[in-house]
C-alpha positions as a printed Julia matrix, in Angstrom:
353×3 Matrix{Float64}:
 -20.4   -12.23    0.57
 -21.57   -8.63    2.26
 -24.05   -6.1     0.62
 -22.95   -2.92    2.08
 -19.34   -1.2     2.25
 -18.43    2.02    4.04
 -16.18    4.82    3.07
 -14.85    7.53    5.55
 -15.44   11.18    4.24
 -14.95   14.82    5.08
 -11.47   14.46    6.98
 -10.68   16.91    9.3
  -7.02   17.58   10.87
  -5.17   18.78   13.51
  -7.1    20.85   16.21
 -10.3    20.69   14.31
 -10.13   17.13   14.29
  -9.57   16.8    18.2
 -12.42   19.11   18.73
 -15.13   17.58   16.45
 -14.07   14.14   17.86
 -14.28   15.66   21.42
 -18.29   16.68   20.44
 -18.79   13.23   18.79
 -19.41   15.03   15.41
 -16.74   12.89   13.95
 -14.53    9.73   14.5
 -10.67    9.23   14.52
  -9.0     7.49   11.79
  -7.13    4.6    12.21
  -6.98    5.55   16.4
  -5.19    8.9    15.07
  -7.07   12.01   16.88
  -5.17   14.36   14.59
  -7.15   12.73   11.24
 -10.87   12.23   11.84
 -14.07   12.04    9.24
 -17.66   13.53    9.86
 -19.51   11.76    7.21
 -19.39    8.04    5.75
 -20.78    6.93    2.3
 -22.71    3.82    2.04
 -22.5     1.81   -0.66
 -24.95   -0.92   -1.63
 -23.82   -3.44   -4.0
 -26.92   -5.02   -5.2
 -28.65   -2.01   -5.5
 -25.6    -0.11   -7.3
 -26.64    2.82   -4.69
 -25.05    5.02   -2.84
 -25.55    7.56   -0.11
 -23.43    9.96    2.73
 -24.6    10.56    5.9
 -23.06   12.09    9.01
 -21.52    9.86   11.9
 -23.63   11.45   14.24
 -26.62    9.59   12.43
 -25.46    6.34   12.22
 -28.17    5.21   14.64
 -30.95    5.96   12.47
 -30.02    3.39    9.72
 -31.79    0.6     9.02
 -30.94   -2.34   11.62
 -29.15   -4.64    8.89
 -26.9    -2.03    7.58
 -26.53   -0.04   10.59
 -24.95   -3.65   12.28
 -22.48   -3.76    9.02
 -21.72   -0.38    9.44
 -20.87   -0.72   12.88
 -18.74   -3.21   12.6
 -16.75   -1.61    9.67
 -16.63    1.53   11.5
 -14.6    -0.07   14.53
 -12.33   -1.29   12.05
 -11.81    2.2    10.71
 -11.2     3.62   14.01
  -8.67    0.94   15.78
  -5.36    2.2    16.03
  -3.31   -0.14   13.7
  -0.2    -1.68   15.64
   3.26   -0.6    14.59
   5.2    -2.78   11.95
   8.48   -3.82   13.33
   8.63   -0.82   15.92
   7.72    1.54   13.2
   5.1     3.87   14.26
   2.21    4.41   12.02
   1.32    7.78   13.48
   2.72    9.58   10.63
   3.56    7.9     7.07
   6.52    5.48    6.82
   8.35    5.97    3.13
   9.32    2.52    1.36
  12.54    3.05   -1.14
  12.42    1.2    -4.2
  15.82   -0.64   -4.62
  15.3    -2.63   -8.16
  18.59   -5.01   -8.63
  17.53   -5.53  -12.2
  18.5    -4.47  -15.71
  15.09   -4.15  -16.74
  12.69   -2.51  -14.25
  10.43   -0.03  -15.83
  11.93    3.38  -14.14
  15.5     2.82  -13.33
  16.31   -0.71  -14.61
  20.06   -1.34  -14.73
  20.51    1.98  -12.55
  21.43    0.03   -9.57
  22.45   -3.22  -10.83
  26.19   -3.06   -9.83
  26.44   -4.47   -6.1
  28.32   -1.06   -5.07
  25.85    1.22   -6.64
  23.28   -0.48   -5.18
  24.09   -0.28   -1.54
  25.45    3.17   -2.15
  21.85    4.25   -3.02
  20.4     2.38   -0.33
  22.51    4.53    2.12
  21.28    7.55    0.39
  17.88    6.86    0.58
  17.83    6.05    4.19
  19.71    9.08    4.7
  16.95   11.25    2.9
  13.97    9.33    5.17
  13.42    6.17    3.75
  12.51    3.47    6.84
  12.26    0.35    4.49
  14.27   -0.28    1.67
  12.66   -2.45   -0.75
  14.94   -4.77   -2.89
  13.86   -6.85   -5.89
  15.4    -8.82   -8.17
  12.93   -9.55  -10.81
  10.94   -6.59  -12.86
   7.27   -7.07  -12.53
   6.82   -3.68  -15.22
   4.01   -4.48  -17.9
   5.17   -6.74  -20.29
   8.13   -8.19  -18.01
   9.3   -11.65  -18.35
   9.66  -14.14  -15.55
  12.97  -15.1   -14.47
  14.22  -18.4   -12.63
  14.52  -18.3    -9.28
  18.0   -18.61   -8.8
  18.46  -15.72  -10.88
  16.64  -13.71   -8.75
  18.46  -15.04   -5.33
  22.03  -14.1    -7.02
  20.82  -10.77   -7.54
  19.25   -9.75   -4.15
  20.63  -12.11   -1.2
  24.33  -10.26   -1.33
  22.77   -7.12   -1.32
  20.18   -7.79    1.54
  22.97   -9.15    3.67
  25.24   -5.7     3.04
  22.52   -3.23    3.87
  20.32   -5.3     6.68
  22.0    -3.2     9.27
  21.76    0.19    7.74
  20.86    2.14   11.13
  17.32    3.41   11.19
  16.13    1.25    8.14
  14.44   -2.21    7.45
  14.86   -4.25    4.38
  11.83   -5.87    2.65
  11.95   -8.59   -0.39
   9.88   -7.83   -3.31
   9.55  -11.28   -4.64
   6.64  -13.56   -6.15
   8.57  -16.55   -5.41
   8.5   -18.58   -1.63
  12.02  -19.5    -2.08
  13.35  -16.03   -2.88
  11.07  -15.37   -0.01
  12.84  -17.72    2.41
  16.37  -17.1     1.29
  15.92  -13.41    1.69
  14.6   -13.62    5.37
  17.63  -15.53    6.19
  19.67  -13.1     4.98
  17.95  -10.25    6.85
  15.16   -9.34    5.25
  12.2    -8.23    7.73
   9.08   -7.97    5.39
   7.63   -9.57    2.51
   6.32   -7.44   -0.32
   4.47   -9.84   -3.02
   2.91   -8.13   -5.95
   0.84  -11.32   -6.65
  -0.43  -11.23   -2.92
   0.87  -14.65   -2.61
  -0.89  -16.03   -5.5
   1.74  -16.82   -8.19
   3.62  -19.52   -6.16
   1.54  -22.02   -4.61
   4.06  -22.61   -1.77
   4.2   -19.04   -0.7
   1.46  -18.81    1.59
   2.89  -21.74    3.49
   6.27  -20.0     3.4
   4.94  -16.68    4.78
   2.87  -18.26    7.67
   6.0   -20.25    8.38
   8.05  -17.15    8.42
   5.77  -15.0    10.6
   7.21  -11.71    9.03
   5.03   -8.84    7.84
   3.69   -9.39    4.27
   2.42   -6.77    1.91
  -0.38   -7.76   -0.38
  -0.5    -6.33   -3.37
  -3.39   -6.4    -5.84
  -2.69   -7.39   -9.61
  -4.88   -8.57  -12.55
  -3.07  -11.04  -14.15
   0.78  -11.15  -14.63
   3.21   -8.56  -15.55
   3.37  -10.21  -19.32
  -0.24   -9.48  -19.57
  -1.91   -7.32  -16.75
  -1.95   -4.35  -18.9
  -3.78   -5.72  -21.68
  -7.5    -4.53  -21.36
  -8.1    -4.51  -17.78
 -11.67   -4.93  -16.67
 -13.33   -4.64  -13.21
 -17.07   -4.6   -12.75
 -16.2    -2.11   -9.59
 -12.76   -1.87   -9.09
 -13.26   -0.53   -5.17
 -15.35   -3.39   -4.56
 -13.76   -6.13   -6.74
 -10.53   -5.47   -5.05
 -12.32   -4.86   -1.48
 -13.85   -8.44   -1.55
 -10.78   -9.9    -3.22
  -8.5    -8.88   -0.35
 -11.5    -9.56    2.41
 -11.07  -13.16    1.12
  -7.59  -13.31    1.1
  -7.02  -12.11    4.75
  -9.72  -14.76    6.03
  -7.8   -17.41    4.0
  -4.63  -16.41    5.66
  -5.98  -15.67    9.32
  -7.64  -19.19    9.19
  -4.3   -20.82    8.24
  -2.83  -18.85   11.52
  -1.48  -15.45   10.18
  -2.53  -12.38   12.21
  -4.32   -9.58   10.34
  -1.7    -7.21   12.53
   0.99   -8.7     9.94
  -0.82   -7.67    6.82
  -0.21   -4.53    4.46
  -2.5    -4.01    2.21
  -1.78   -2.31   -1.17
  -4.21   -2.03   -4.34
  -1.38   -2.35   -7.04
  -1.64    0.95   -8.82
  -0.53    0.0   -12.32
  -0.96   -3.79  -11.8
  -3.63   -4.58  -13.98
  -5.47   -0.99  -14.16
  -6.04    1.44  -16.66
  -5.78    5.02  -16.04
  -9.56    5.42  -14.77
  -8.8     2.49  -12.64
  -5.44    3.93  -10.75
  -7.27    7.43  -10.31
 -10.26    5.32   -8.53
  -8.42    3.93   -6.22
  -6.14    6.73   -5.27
  -9.1     9.19   -5.05
 -10.83    6.89   -2.94
  -8.07    4.72   -1.16
  -9.94    5.41    2.35
 -12.84    2.94    0.97
  -9.96    0.01    2.46
  -9.8     1.04    5.99
 -12.72   -1.15    7.01
 -10.4    -4.08    6.46
  -8.37   -3.48    9.4
  -5.14   -3.53    8.15
  -2.63   -0.75    7.15
  -2.85    0.68    3.62
   0.23    1.25    1.04
   0.25    3.23   -2.0
   2.87    3.09   -4.75
   2.23    5.52   -7.32
   5.97    6.26   -8.12
   6.58    7.27  -11.58
   3.65    5.06  -13.01
   2.62    4.78  -16.48
  -0.81    6.97  -15.61
   0.81    9.97  -14.68
   2.52    9.76  -18.17
  -0.93    9.07  -20.04
  -2.43   12.03  -18.13
   0.36   14.34  -19.15
   0.87   13.23  -22.53
   3.49   15.36  -24.32
   4.26   17.26  -21.04
   5.26   13.65  -19.5
   8.68   13.86  -17.6
  10.93   10.91  -16.73
  10.82   11.34  -13.21
   6.85   12.1   -13.39
   7.71   13.76   -9.7
   4.9    16.06   -9.93
   2.37   13.13  -10.33
   4.02   10.93   -7.64
   4.21   13.71   -4.89
   0.45   14.66   -5.9
  -0.94   11.15   -5.61
   1.04   10.27   -2.37
  -0.68   13.76   -0.8
  -3.88   12.45   -1.22
  -3.19    8.96    0.16
  -1.63   10.81    3.04
  -4.62   12.99    3.48
  -6.87    9.72    3.54
  -4.7     8.2     6.22
  -2.78    5.98    4.2
   0.36    4.61    6.28
   2.94    3.3     3.55
   4.41    4.94    0.51
   6.6     2.82   -1.88
   8.35    5.28   -3.77
  11.85    5.97   -5.57
  12.46   10.0    -5.02
  12.99    9.87   -1.18
  14.05   13.15   -0.33
  11.21   14.96   -2.3
   8.65   12.63   -1.01
   9.82   13.51    2.43
   9.74   16.91    2.57
   6.33   16.73    0.73
   4.83   14.64    3.4
   6.7    16.68    5.93
   4.8    19.86    4.92
   1.84   18.57    4.5
   1.84   16.8     8.23
   2.95   20.41    9.24
  -0.23   22.25    7.39
  -2.4    19.86    8.59
  -1.33   20.13   12.43
  -2.54   24.0    12.41
């Protein structure tokens, strides 16, 4: 188990980033010269201490720390390979399509096949490159449904939207049999909110299917996950979990380039946990995988806004997405495609100056 962790800090963008990289005062983030970082935060697990140093001073570190820091830096700097021909040089938007009667935000809204297909087409038109189809609600307190019922909800929809131009279908499920049938129907990505922990057969199925897998961290199941979630250190606990999971999957034959990591906003986290994860999400880049952030309409926004909370929680979602994008997050799972796409486009334009 490691004792030292690093987080890239002091992000620089556009021409300034390129200049700082050229002068060796900063390093590129995930192989993109338009986003650089000039400092790193070093976190010592056992000592419970932190310190910040410039990347130009890494050679001055104690040898034991320096070796681990350099290994992590290599993963942070390394260009992420494209996922199913999706370039990761700019953010990829995943649109939420819940075929459920009880999802926390849009339950029942797209339960009918015709409405679901229309909504999928609309999301693609507005800029979604992935349509994430889910047939089981995983909101806090949601009950488990039989896999046959879940398949009945999603398979026909996947078959009807799999050929939409400029889009890819993913399947949002915890169950191995649903993963298998969804891929057979045309899904190209698997998104598991349990990170393959729920179904004992899911790891074997994912490795056999050889499709990209989104590992979403959650603490507990939807029925109980929001009942007093606790961590020693939410960043380090989730990092260690992902590092162990990646090693396990690699040993079984799944390549790291097939793995996307999602820290799981709202899945067994309180408001402070969620804010810590979003504001420090660059901490996970040293795992060497693309990152996903899914803050869309989550309850932490409502708890912060209290009486001023809105149904769409659009402002809170956009704010969270931009914070993630400016730390190099590659994927965003959201409901309001048009508005998120606009926010990301303007953010990118502002950073390019």
